[in-house]
N, C-alpha and C positions, 0 to 999 in steps of 0.2 A: 281413542274416543276424544272428541274435541268438546270443551265447554266453552259457549260466548258468553264472555263475562258478562257483556251489556246488556245481554237477550237473555234474563232470568230462565231456566228450563230448555236455551236452545243448544241443543248438542248436534254434532254430526259424528258418525261411526265408519270404522273401517276396519280391516285385518289387520293395516300396520299404520303408522303416524302419519305416513305420506298418502295413504288412501283417505285417512281421516282428514288429512288437510284439504284434498283433491275436492272432499264431499263437503266442506264446511261453505263455499258460497250458496250451494243450493239449498241447504241446511238453512242457512241464513235469509233467505228469498221465502223458502217456505213458511219459516216463522213469523215473517212480516206480513206475509200474505193470512196467515191466522189472525195477527193480531190487528189488520186491517179489519178482516171480516167481522171481528167483534169489536168493533166499536172504536178502533185506537188511530191515532191519526198519522198514520205512517205511510209511505209511498214504497211498495215493494220492488219497486225498480229502482230507486235510488241508488246512488253509487257507493260503494263504500270500499275500505282497505283493510285486510285482515295481518294479524301479525302474532307469534307466537309469544305469549307475556311469559309464559313458565312452563318448562317441558317435566315432566316427573316421568323420573325413567328405572326408580327403586321405591320398594315399600310394600306392605300387605295388600295394601290398599287397591293398587293396581287391577283394573277389569272386575272389581269386585262391587263397585259402586259404593264403597266405605263413607257413610256420613261425618266422618272424620278427615274427609280430604277437603280443605277449605283453602279460599284463595283468598288475596287481600281484597279485592270489592265484595266478597261474601260477608266480610269482618267490619264492612261499615254499616251506619244503620241506615235503614231505608226512611226517606223522606214522609211525610204524611199524604203528600200527594202521590207517590210511588206506590205507598201501602193500597191507596184506595184503587188505584190501577191495578194492581197485581189481585187484590181479592177481585175485583169487578172481571178480571180477566179468569181466574180459578172458578168464580160463579158461573161462568158461561161452560163449564166442564160438566157439571152436574146435569144428569138426566131431567129433562120436562117433570116428570113425576115426582121428583125428589125437593123441587123449586117450592118451598115455602113449608115443609113435612120439617 
């Protein structure tokens, strides 16, 4: 599994690390498309580069989705602007019937 640290919630999966890395550009494009569809000012066709920031190969959390797995960018506080954007993005995931309840 690959976590795209600059795009909270964007992940790419594969049976092996090479497969997950190969799936990462498509996952990023899909995530940017999602953000654009929900009002973010992003261009899903924008150029980007990927790099492996950290590779975890040991630990009980591998493949388990452990909440204890944290990366340096996860530990920095979000700005008020980022918080507002994240709340708006998460709100768009709620079913229309749940809005206002």
